[in-house]
N, C-alpha and C positions, 0 to 999 in steps of 0.2 A: 603145125598147129591144127587141132581138130576143127572141122567145119561145124556150123550150126546144124542141129538135127532138123527133121521135117517140122517139128512143133516147138522150135527153139529160136530165140533171138539172142545174138551177142551184142551187147551195148557197151560202147567205150565212152567214158566221160572224162575228159582231160582238161586240166586248167592251163592257163597261158604259160605258166612256168613249169609245166609237166616235163619230166625227163624224156618221155616219148615225143612230146611236141618239139623238143630240141634236136631230135635225131637227124633231121634232114635240113635244118636251118644252116645257112652259110656261116662260117666262122666270123666272129666280130660283127655279126649282123643282129642286133637286139630286136625284139619284137616291137612293132609300131602299130599304133591304132589303125585299123583297116586292113591289117595283114592276115586276118583270120582265114580268109578264103585260100590264100597261098599256103599257110600252115596246114589247112585242112587237106589240100591236095597232096602235100608231102606226107602227111600222116596216112592218108588213104593208101598211097602206093606202098608205104612201109608195111602197113597191117595186111593189105591184100597179099603182099609178098610173103608174109608169115603163113597165111592160109595156104598159098600155093607152093610154098617152099622154094621161092625164087628171089633173087635180089630185087629191091624196089625199082631200080632203073629199067628192069625188063618188063614191068607190069604195064599192060596196055589198057587205056581207058578210052572207050568210044562213047558216042552220044546218040540218043534216039531222035525221033522226028521233032519232038518239042524240047530237045536239049537235055533230057535227063541222062546223066552219065551211067554207064554200066561197064562191067569188067569184060574186056575184049579177049577173054581166054576162058576155057572150061577145064574141068577135071572129069574126063570120061563124058557122061551125059549130064553131069551136075553143073548148075550155074550158081555162082555166089552173087546174091543180090545185096545191095547196100544203099545207104543214104547218109548224108552228112548235113549237120546243122551247126550254126555258130551263134553265139551271143557274146557279150563282153566277158561273161563269167566263165565260159567253157567252149570247147569244141566237142561235139558229140557225133559219134559214128555208130550206125547199127547195121548188122549183117544178118541175113536170113536165107532160107532155102526158097523163099517166095518173095514177090515184090513187096517192098517196105518203104515207108516214108517216116521221117522224123522232123520235128521242128521244136526249137527251144527259144525262149524269150526271157530276158532279165526282168525281174519285178520292177515296174515303173508305172507312173501315171500315164494314162492315155486320154487326153482331153477330147480327141476326135473319135472316141470309140463308137458313138452313135452313128456318125457318118460312115465309118468303115463297116460297121455291122449291117447297116441298110444296104450297102453295096454287095457284100460278100456272104452274109450269113443266111441260112435257110430259116423257115418260119419257127421251127422249134428252138434254134439257137437264139433268134431274136427275142422270143418270149423269155428264155432264161436270162438273157442280158437285161431286158427291161424289168424283170422281177427282182434283180439283185439290188441290195441296199447300197448306199453310197460308200460304205466301208469295204464292201466286197466287189464293187463294180469293176475296178481295174483288174483284179485277180480273175474274175469270171471272164472278162473280155479276153485276157491273155490266154486262158485255157481254151476258150472257143476258137481263138485265132490260131493257136498251135495245132488244134485238131483239124482246122480247115486246111492249113498249110501242109500238114502231114498227109492229108487225103490226096491233094492234088499232086504231091510229090510221089506218093505211092502209085498212082495211076499213070504217072509219067507226063503230066501236063503242067503248065505254068499257072500262076494265080489268075492270069487273064481268062482262063477257061471258065472261071466262076461268073464272068460277065454273061455267059451263055447258059450255064447250068450250075445250080448250087450243089453242095455236098448233100447226098441223100439223107433224109431225116431218119431213116433206118438202114444201116449198112447190112449187106447180106450176112447170113450166119457164118460164112467161111472167114469173115474178117475178125481181127482182134484189135481192140483199142486199149492202149496202155497210157496212163497218165503218170508223169514223174515230176519230182521236185527235189531240189538240192539245197538244203540248209538255208532256206529263205532267200537264196540269191537268184535262182531261176526256176522256171517250170517248163514243162513241155509235154508233147504227145507223140507216141509211136502208133502208127497204123500198119498192120501187116495183113496181106491177103492170104491168111492161113490161120488155123487154130494154133494158139500158142499156149504151152503149159510150162515152159521153162524160160527164164531170162537169166543169162549169164553176164555178169557185170565186170568189166575190166576198168577199174576206176581209181583215180587218186582224189576223187571228190565223193562225198557221201551222198548217194542218190537213194531216194525213198519212193517206192511204188505207192501211188495213191489209190488206184482202183483199176479193176479190169473186169471183163464179163466172164472170165473163167478162173478157176483156181490155178495158182501159179507157184512154181518153185522159183524163188528170187534169191540168187546166190552171188556172192562177190568172189571173184577169182583173184588170188593174191600173187600169182605168178604170170609172167609173160614170156614169150619165146626169146631166145638170144637173138641179137640183131645180126644182120648179114654185113 
């Protein structure tokens, strides 16, 4: 399977009953609530195996200083970067040639949004949250939260890092921020430490790009590799 180009992200959006999500699940083991992380690891090894052309069981996953996982194998001098996020509606995985982070959240009410915002958001984010009307407040909070989570995942730190330092109010020019939404069921953010001009989507869920800082080619891929 072709790797992401230097200015490209591959985004996989898979529902709980996805054919791909079933690939590594044990026989007669139906999905249970709370199993998203397990399914995500299985999916991850399967898809990384497609990129490297190896069986999933041979894919090595290592962890950095703060626990961020990375592929413990290379192709020449190239490194495949990835990140995974889960919500009740989907498992999402993104792959890039540079560090990348993704977070997704189901649409829901967040009564404690003010408390969470004061603890984790920077001044610009707080102003945006405070200016939101009551109808849009939960949506705005979830978008800001996924942006914050995607940032700390991209830099390889946990959310606790925000107790010491907030997400920058202006990211460096080399970063790209992408916002996504799927049929009113969930929204999310991808942050990549590179300029992005193409997003290739491998999805059984209709994902819509909301905005970005750069013109993008947003294409859905209808085929996936044969399984090993």
